[in-house]
Rosetta silent file (secondary structure, phi, psi, omega in degrees, C-alpha in Angstrom):
SEQUENCE: MWNETITCGKIRIAILNFMEILQESCKKASIICPESEIEALGGCCDMNPEELSAQLNRLNQRLQRESQR
SCORE:     score description
SCORE:     0.000 S_00000001
   1 L     0.000  -42.291 -177.798  -30.744   -3.701   18.965 S_00000001
   2 H   -63.971  -44.475  178.154  -28.443   -5.939   21.013 S_00000001
   3 H   -63.389  -38.161  178.701  -27.146   -7.819   17.921 S_00000001
   4 H   -63.782  -39.854  178.919  -26.582   -4.520   16.122 S_00000001
   5 H   -64.348  -44.076  178.446  -24.485   -3.258   19.042 S_00000001
   6 H   -63.506  -44.512 -179.485  -22.367   -6.421   19.025 S_00000001
   7 H   -62.542  -44.708  178.960  -21.971   -6.239   15.239 S_00000001
   8 H   -62.075  -39.952  177.979  -20.961   -2.559   15.361 S_00000001
   9 H   -63.242  -41.407  178.963  -18.442   -3.345   18.080 S_00000001
  10 H   -66.429  -38.020  178.584  -16.955   -6.165   16.010 S_00000001
  11 H   -65.315  -43.203  178.317  -16.766   -3.894   12.976 S_00000001
  12 H   -60.317  -44.059  179.076  -14.983   -1.216   15.016 S_00000001
  13 H   -63.035  -42.564  179.230  -12.480   -3.770   16.299 S_00000001
  14 H   -63.103  -40.951  178.708  -11.898   -5.077   12.769 S_00000001
  15 H   -64.071  -44.284  178.434  -11.326   -1.538   11.464 S_00000001
  16 H   -62.249  -42.023  177.284   -8.855   -0.794   14.264 S_00000001
  17 H   -62.372  -43.239  178.872   -7.010   -4.060   13.561 S_00000001
  18 H   -61.536  -44.130 -179.571   -6.903   -3.249    9.861 S_00000001
  19 H   -62.923  -38.282  178.304   -5.540    0.245   10.555 S_00000001
  20 H   -65.366  -44.780  178.490   -2.837   -1.212   12.788 S_00000001
  21 H   -63.243  -40.965  178.762   -1.822   -3.741   10.133 S_00000001
  22 H   -62.095  -42.961  178.122   -1.805   -0.989    7.497 S_00000001
  23 H   -62.901  -43.096  177.903    0.473    1.178    9.640 S_00000001
  24 H   -61.650  -42.006  179.494    2.848   -1.750   10.187 S_00000001
  25 H   -63.318  -40.854  179.096    2.875   -2.453    6.447 S_00000001
  26 H   -64.298  -40.274  177.955    3.673    1.185    5.678 S_00000001
  27 H   -62.718  -45.483 -179.982    6.559    1.146    8.149 S_00000001
  28 H   -64.668  -41.627 -179.951    7.968   -2.033    6.595 S_00000001
  29 H   -64.364  -37.600 -179.025    7.496   -0.681    3.077 S_00000001
  30 H   -69.578  -23.379  175.004    9.289    2.550    3.944 S_00000001
  31 H   -71.733  -41.188 -179.132   12.282    0.507    5.109 S_00000001
  32 H   -71.682  -45.526 -177.751   12.382   -1.302    1.758 S_00000001
  33 L  -141.957  104.677 -177.499   11.688    1.770   -0.372 S_00000001
  34 L   -56.950  147.792 -178.558   11.687    5.201    1.295 S_00000001
  35 H   -57.156  -34.973  179.833    8.685    7.418    0.636 S_00000001
  36 H   -61.900  -35.332  177.884   10.957   10.044   -0.930 S_00000001
  37 H   -70.180  -37.405  177.506   11.966    7.540   -3.623 S_00000001
  38 H   -64.399  -43.551  178.795    8.328    6.706   -4.339 S_00000001
  39 H   -64.023  -37.957  178.713    7.516   10.405   -4.672 S_00000001
  40 H   -63.814  -27.293  178.635   10.519   10.866   -6.981 S_00000001
  41 L   -87.135    1.065  177.528    9.053    8.153   -9.221 S_00000001
  42 L   114.498    2.591  177.144    5.735    9.993   -9.428 S_00000001
  43 L    74.122  179.562 -179.133    4.005    8.970   -6.221 S_00000001
  44 L  -154.850   12.678 -173.015    1.204    6.484   -5.734 S_00000001
  45 L   -60.389  -36.130 -173.462   -1.428    8.169   -3.564 S_00000001
  46 L   -98.903   18.746 -175.253   -4.219    8.057   -6.129 S_00000001
  47 L  -108.630  148.334  173.376   -3.643    4.526   -7.374 S_00000001
  48 L   -92.197  171.690 -176.856   -5.409    1.276   -6.638 S_00000001
  49 H   -55.990  -36.939 -179.688   -3.438   -1.994   -6.258 S_00000001
  50 H   -66.835  -40.191  178.705   -3.839   -2.911   -9.945 S_00000001
  51 H   -67.447  -40.159  177.369   -2.490    0.472  -11.062 S_00000001
  52 H   -62.524  -42.198  178.841    0.425    0.210   -8.634 S_00000001
  53 H   -63.016  -43.224  179.136    1.226   -3.259   -9.947 S_00000001
  54 H   -63.453  -41.576  179.099    1.108   -2.040  -13.549 S_00000001
  55 H   -65.293  -41.178  177.944    3.381    0.886  -12.723 S_00000001
  56 H   -61.842  -42.142  177.055    5.815   -1.417  -10.953 S_00000001
  57 H   -61.052  -43.165  178.372    5.877   -3.719  -13.977 S_00000001
  58 H   -62.594  -42.154  179.349    6.594   -0.768  -16.273 S_00000001
  59 H   -65.634  -38.959  177.321    9.406    0.425  -14.007 S_00000001
  60 H   -64.144  -41.734  177.897   10.904   -3.092  -13.868 S_00000001
  61 H   -64.053  -41.107  178.568   10.793   -3.337  -17.670 S_00000001
  62 H   -62.747  -43.836  178.565   12.437    0.077  -17.954 S_00000001
  63 H   -60.597  -42.990  179.199   15.148   -0.981  -15.514 S_00000001
  64 H   -62.808  -44.746  179.170   15.808   -4.163  -17.522 S_00000001
  65 H   -61.601  -44.033 -177.708   16.047   -2.192  -20.786 S_00000001
  66 H   -69.920  -31.905  179.646   18.404    0.369  -19.277 S_00000001
  67 H   -76.450  -15.664  177.723   20.600   -2.281  -17.675 S_00000001
  68 L   -83.051  -11.708 -178.179   21.007   -4.022  -21.073 S_00000001
  69 L   -72.846    0.000    0.000   22.619   -0.926  -22.584 S_00000001
């Protein structure tokens, strides 16, 4: 029981730390690319990191094609 309590406490602390880091990352990301611009591009709420990366690659390729015109 005692080890379980310590483990649960450590897990809670890790989750809180992760949430804090995530919030900081979101703030930094919104400075680089405002949320309104992300939504204008179709949003990203339902995507995992691989899908976001693929979408970013497609958008970069589109930008390159359009800038070559």
